[in-house]
Every structure is written in structure tokens, then in C-alpha cells.
C-alpha positions in Angstrom: 122.6 97.1 122.3 120.6 94.5 120.4 121.9 93.2 117.1 120.0 91.9 114.0 119.7 88.1 114.0 121.9 86.2 111.6 120.3 84.7 108.4 120.5 81.2 110.0 118.8 82.3 113.2 116.1 84.2 111.2 115.3 81.0 109.3 114.9 79.2 112.6 112.7 81.9 113.9 110.7 81.6 110.7 110.4 77.9 111.1 109.0 78.2 114.6 106.6 81.0 113.5 105.3 79.0 110.6 104.8 75.9 112.8 103.0 78.0 115.5 101.0 80.5 113.5 100.3 78.7 110.3 100.4 75.0 111.3 98.8 75.6 114.7 101.5 73.9 116.9 101.3 74.9 120.5 104.3 76.3 122.4 104.5 73.1 124.3 104.6 71.0 121.2 107.2 73.2 119.6 109.3 72.9 122.8 109.2 69.1 122.6 110.0 69.1 118.9 113.0 71.5 119.2 114.3 70.7 122.7 113.2 74.0 124.2 111.1 75.0 127.1 107.7 76.7 126.3 109.1 79.9 127.8 112.1 79.8 125.4 109.6 79.2 122.5 107.6 82.2 123.7 110.6 84.4 123.7 111.7 83.2 120.3 108.2 83.8 118.8 108.3 87.4 120.3 111.8 87.9 118.8 110.4 86.8 115.5 107.9 89.6 115.7 110.3 92.2 117.0 113.0 91.4 114.3 110.5 91.4 111.4 110.6 87.7 110.6 106.9 87.7 111.4 105.1 90.8 110.1 101.6 91.9 111.1 100.2 94.2 108.4 96.8 95.8 108.5 95.5 95.4 105.0 92.4 94.5 103.1 92.7 92.3 100.1 90.3 90.7 97.6 89.7 87.8 99.9 88.0 90.0 102.6 84.3 90.3 102.9 83.9 94.0 102.4 84.8 93.6 98.7 86.7 96.9 98.5 89.9 95.5 97.2 88.0 93.2 94.8 86.2 96.2 93.4 89.5 98.0 93.1 91.1 95.1 91.2 88.1 95.0 88.9 88.2 98.7 88.2 91.8 98.5 87.3 91.5 95.2 85.4 94.0 93.4 87.7 94.1 89.9 89.2 94.0 91.3 92.8 94.7 94.3 95.0 95.8 94.9 98.5 94.7 98.0 100.4 97.0 99.1 103.3 95.3 101.0 106.1 97.1 103.7 108.0 96.2 104.6 111.6 96.4 108.3 110.8 95.9 109.9 107.4 98.8 112.3 108.0 101.2 109.5 109.0 104.9 110.5 108.9 106.4 110.0 105.4 109.0 107.5 106.6 106.5 105.5 108.7 104.1 105.5 105.7 106.8 104.3 103.3 107.8 101.6 105.7 104.3 100.4 106.2 103.8 100.1 102.4 107.2 98.4 102.0 106.3 95.9 104.7 103.0 95.1 102.9 104.9 94.5 99.7 107.5 92.3 101.4 104.7 90.4 103.1 103.1 89.8 99.7 106.4 88.4 98.4 106.7 86.2 101.5 103.3 84.7 100.9 103.8 84.1 97.2 107.5 83.0 97.1 108.1 79.3 96.3 111.4 77.3 96.0 113.1 77.8 92.6 111.3 81.1 91.8 113.1 84.1 90.2 111.9 87.2 92.0 112.6 90.7 90.8 112.7 93.7 93.1 113.2 97.2 91.9 115.0 99.7 94.2 112.6 102.2 95.7 112.6 104.3 98.9 109.5 102.3 99.9 111.2 98.9 99.8 114.4 100.2 101.3 112.5 101.8 104.2 111.3 98.2 105.1 114.6 96.5 104.7 114.8 95.4 108.3 111.6 93.4 107.7 112.9 91.4 104.8 111.5 87.9 104.9 113.4 84.6 105.0 112.7 83.5 101.5 112.7 80.0 100.1 115.7 78.9 98.0 115.3 81.2 95.1 116.9 83.8 92.9 116.4 87.5 93.6 117.1 89.9 90.8 117.7 93.6 91.4 115.6 95.4 88.7 116.9 98.9 89.2 119.8 100.5 91.0 119.6 103.0 93.8 119.6 106.8 93.4 121.4 109.4 95.6 118.7 111.9 96.6 119.9 115.2 98.0 122.8 114.8 100.4 121.8 111.2 101.4 124.0 108.4 100.2 122.2 105.9 98.0 121.0 102.9 100.0 120.1 99.4 98.8 119.5 97.9 102.2 116.8 95.5 101.1 119.2 93.8 98.7 122.0 93.7 101.3 119.6 92.1 103.8 118.3 89.5 101.4 121.8 88.8 100.2 122.8 87.6 103.7 120.5 84.6 103.4 122.4 81.6 102.1 119.2 80.3 100.5 119.0 83.3 98.2 121.0 83.7 95.0 121.3 87.4 94.6 121.7 89.0 91.2 122.8 92.6 91.9 122.7 95.4 89.4 125.9 97.4 90.1 124.8 100.6 88.4 122.7 103.7 89.3 119.1 103.8 87.9 119.8 107.0 86.0 123.0 108.6 84.6 123.6 112.0 83.2 124.6 111.0 79.6 123.3 108.5 77.2 126.9 107.4 76.3 127.5 106.6 79.9 124.4 104.4 80.1 125.5 102.6 76.9 129.0 102.0 78.2 127.8 100.7 81.5 125.1 98.5 79.9 127.9 96.9 77.8 129.7 95.7 80.9 129.2 91.9 81.4 128.1 92.2 85.1 125.5 94.8 84.2 124.3 93.3 80.9 123.9 89.9 82.6 122.0 91.4 85.5 119.6 93.2 83.1 119.1 89.9 81.2 118.2 88.1 84.4 115.0 90.1 84.4 113.8 88.3 81.2 112.0 85.5 82.9 110.6 86.5 86.2 108.1 84.6 88.2 107.4 87.6 90.5 108.3 91.3 90.2 107.8 94.1 92.6 108.0 97.8 91.4 107.0 101.2 92.6 104.6 103.3 90.5 105.1 107.0 90.6 103.5 110.0 89.0 105.7 112.1 86.7 105.4 115.2 88.8 107.3 117.2 91.4 107.5 115.4 94.7 106.1 112.2 93.3 109.0 110.5 91.7 112.7 109.9 92.7 113.7 109.9 89.1 112.0 113.3 88.6 114.1 114.6 91.4 117.3 113.5 89.6 116.3 115.0 86.2 117.0 118.5 85.1 114.1 121.0 84.7 114.5 120.7 80.9 114.2 116.9 81.1 111.2 117.0 83.4 109.5 119.5 81.0 110.4 117.4 78.0 108.8 114.3 79.6 105.6 116.2 80.3 105.6 117.6 76.7 106.0 114.1 75.4 102.9 113.0 77.4 104.4 111.2 80.4 102.2 110.9 83.4 103.8 108.1 85.2 107.2 106.4 85.9 108.2 102.9 87.0 111.9 102.2 87.5 112.8 105.2 85.3 110.5 104.0 82.4 108.0 106.8 81.5 104.6 106.2 79.9 101.5 108.2 79.1 97.9 107.9 80.3 97.2 105.2 77.6 100.2 103.2 78.8 102.3 104.0 75.8 106.0 104.2 76.6 107.6 107.7 76.5 111.3 107.5 75.7 112.4 111.0 76.8 115.0 109.7 79.2 115.1 106.1 78.2 118.6 106.2 76.9 119.9 107.3 80.3 118.1 104.6 82.3 119.7 101.4 83.5 116.9 99.2 84.7 114.2 96.7 83.9 112.2 97.4 80.8 108.4 97.6 80.5 108.4 94.5 78.2 110.3 92.5 80.9 107.6 93.6 83.4 104.9 92.5 81.0 106.6 89.1 80.5 106.8 88.4 84.3 104.3 85.9 85.5 103.1 88.3 88.2 104.1 92.0 88.5 103.1 93.9 91.7 102.9 97.7 91.7 103.2 99.6 94.9 101.8 103.2 95.1 100.7 105.5 97.9 98.7 108.7 97.8 95.6 109.9 95.9 97.8 112.0 93.6 99.2 108.8 92.0 95.8 107.6 90.8 96.4 108.5 87.2 99.8 106.9 87.3 98.4 103.6 88.6 95.7 103.7 85.9 98.4 104.3 83.3 100.5 101.4 84.6 97.5 99.2 84.2 96.9 100.5 80.7 100.5 99.7 79.9 99.9 96.1 80.9 102.7 96.0 83.4 100.7 95.2 86.5 98.9 92.1 87.8 98.5 93.2 91.4 98.3 96.6 93.0 99.3 97.4 96.6 97.9 100.8 97.5 96.8 102.9 100.6 93.2 103.8 101.4 93.5 107.3 100.0 94.6 106.1 96.6 92.0 103.3 96.6 89.3 106.0 97.3 90.5 108.2 94.5 90.5 105.3 92.0 87.1 104.1 93.1 85.7 107.6 93.4 84.6 107.1 97.0 84.6 109.5 99.9 86.0 108.3 103.2 82.5 107.7 104.5 81.6 105.5 101.6 84.4 103.0 102.3 83.6 100.2 104.7 83.8 101.3 108.3 84.7 97.9 109.7 88.3 97.8 110.9 90.5 95.8 108.6 91.8 92.5 109.7 95.4 91.9 110.7 97.2 89.7 108.2 100.1 87.9 109.8 102.8 86.6 107.5 105.4 84.2 108.9 108.5 84.1 106.8 109.1 80.8 105.0 112.0 78.6 105.9 112.7 75.4 104.0 113.3 76.4 100.8 112.0 79.4 102.1 
């Protein structure tokens, strides 16, 4: 049975991949430089793909000629946007979540630089792609929200465990659930040094990645953990969207219905981050994404085609028919 490569081996795979795919070194040149045969280099490059050190994501971003992502970014008032293409509209939920998570992690991989402070909020999307966590530069990763137990499934925070295995990454974990049942419990937990320091670590982020959800049934993990009365109260207070437990209305104004029970990054901390990336999937989350933009918490959006169409008001036939290009991201090594 195959095992996941160690952090050290992943970094070596990332180094080979970067030299080959990004710097253009041939397999023969890599073999001479690292004391390997070209056949060994070929196997290692394939291992880099198989293990997720190298990710190939099908996406269309603002740099592409069709201009769809550029129009989306302009419509939302954002710096840029990434549109993730699915092979099938009805792709399985787990597969779709993993594809979105991989696109988000590939974005982090491309933008990460040595010395950065990178914030990642727990979400089912990022956790679904944990096995594809990149080998980051020497940096600090801050957990912006804790995991939630949904149904009978134990809470998982695999993305943080995976990144924490890398000696180059200083991990700041948030040892608390995103949502608790009582305000007093949240206050008591927030007063603990290990939790208060983790929350304060989100004050000065270079890059943050969050999920944007609609405040509606089946659209938000936090909704699922709230009582029917709390869900209704949030709607009555005007909430249409949620990000890491923080509710806001269509105009981007914060709704504090459950705020005193949430242990997570605040909207102000997200606004203060140099770049905040919001990940969302499905046409039904269009209003939530618009609200997040109105709240001023997003700089970049990573969305699927259905959501992009809904925001742009296009039918499938109106979107470019050219196949999207494959964007290959080789995990960084040095640093990174």
C-alpha cells in the first residue's frame, strides 16, 4: 500500500517540479544536477503529480484571452477572479468540493512568498483537498476558524495537519470549534491564552482564504449547526451570507445574530488582510458572493462556472466555448 511522501520528500519533489515545469530544465539536466538517471527523474515527476505536489487545475482567470474572469472581477469590484471548470455539471459533491479546494490551494501556492502570514479558514472545501496541500515557502499559516462536527462525522482539519508536517511552516492552530452552543462558553474559550493568541494572529495577514456561503438550508455548515430558531433569527435580521460564522446582509453590513457564539476570524480582520480570497460554488451562492464583496472582505473570488454565469447573467451558451487551459502549479520549495 502506498504511503504519503514525507514533508522533506515533498519539498524535493517540488524542487524537481519547479526546475522542470517552471524553469524549463530537461530530465537529463535534472538527472545530472541531482545525481539521478533521467528515468528516476521521470518517476519522481510523476510521483509529484500523483501525490499532489504538482496540481493541474482547469481554470480560467483574468489573464486568459476570453475575458470571462476579468468581466467577473469587474462586475464584483475585485482585483481578480478564477473560474473553475467542471467536466460535468452534476459532478459528485465530494469531487466538486475537492476540485474547488485544489484551485484555492493552487492559488495559495502561486502567491505564497517567504515570510508571509497566510490565514486559512476551516471549510469542507479546503479539507476535501488536504492531500493536495502544497509545499509552502518558509511562512506562518494561521487557522482562522475551527472545524465543525457535521452529523455523525467527526470534525476533520486535515489541511492544517498536512501543512503542519512541513518544517518550513510555522502553524498557528485555533484549538476551538467554530461555533459553540452558549455565548458564555465562547467568552470563556476566547479568554484562554492559546485561543486568544491564535485569534490575534489573524490581525496582520498577507493572504487569507475563506469560504463564502449563503445563509440558507444546505448552503452553510454553520447553518446546519444552528437551531431552527437561530436560523430564523438570522434571516429576520437580514442575513443572506456567512463566512467563517460571521453573518452579513445583502449590503455587506454585519449581522450579529450568532456572533457571540462564534470563535473565528472577524470581518474587520479579513478587510485588513492584504489579499482575501473567497471560495464559493453553485449559482445559489451568487447573492452571498455579492454581499461579501459589498462587505469589503474579498479581493479575489474563486468560483465555478455556474456561479460565474449567475453573477454575469449569462446562459451556458453565452460563455466562451473554447476549452479552458490547464494551469499547472508546482509547489514551491526554498522558502517554499
